[in-house]
C-alpha positions in Angstrom: 60.8 138.6 79.7 62.6 136.1 77.5 64.8 134.7 80.2 67.9 136.9 79.9 69.4 139.2 82.5 71.2 142.2 81.1 74.8 142.3 82.3 76.1 145.2 80.4 75.1 147.8 77.8 76.8 150.6 76.0 76.2 153.0 73.2 79.1 154.8 71.5 79.6 156.8 68.3 80.2 154.6 65.2 83.9 154.4 64.5 84.0 152.2 61.5 86.9 152.9 59.0 88.6 155.5 61.3 92.3 154.8 61.8 92.0 154.5 65.6 89.1 152.0 65.4 90.8 150.1 62.7 93.9 149.6 64.9 91.8 148.7 68.0 89.8 146.1 65.9 92.6 144.7 63.8 95.8 145.5 65.6 98.7 147.4 64.2 99.8 144.7 61.8 96.2 144.0 60.6 95.6 147.6 60.0 98.8 148.0 58.0 97.8 144.9 56.0 94.5 146.5 55.2 96.2 149.8 54.2 98.7 147.9 52.0 95.8 146.0 50.3 93.9 149.2 49.7 97.0 150.8 48.2 97.3 147.9 45.7 93.6 147.6 44.8 92.2 150.7 43.2 88.6 149.4 43.0 88.6 148.3 46.7 90.1 151.6 47.7 87.3 153.4 45.9 84.6 151.3 47.6 86.1 151.7 51.1 86.5 155.5 50.7 82.9 155.8 49.5 81.8 153.8 52.6 83.9 156.0 54.8 82.3 159.1 53.3 78.8 157.8 54.0 79.7 156.9 57.6 81.2 160.4 58.0 78.2 162.1 56.4 75.7 160.3 58.7 77.9 160.0 61.8 75.3 161.9 63.9 72.7 159.2 63.1 74.9 156.1 63.5 75.9 154.4 66.7 77.6 151.2 67.9 75.4 149.4 70.4 76.6 146.7 72.8 74.3 144.5 74.8 75.4 141.6 76.9 72.8 139.2 78.3 73.1 136.1 80.3 70.5 133.4 80.5 68.8 133.3 83.9 69.5 130.1 85.8 65.8 129.2 86.2 65.5 129.3 82.4 68.3 126.6 81.7 65.8 123.7 81.9 
């Protein structure tokens, strides 16, 4: 109703802070850099591990949602 045509949509389990998702999102070298930084920074490591615990605890209630829309040609004016 707002002038967009839905081209794709998907819903997947939330994968934040899982090793597989980290590698997909950041690449191998980016993931290794993050791990190195977490090994060096105790406070950051604590925060990240706490976030990971929350994501794991509520994993059944969290999801990743993708929605791709394209403006309809008649709405370009």
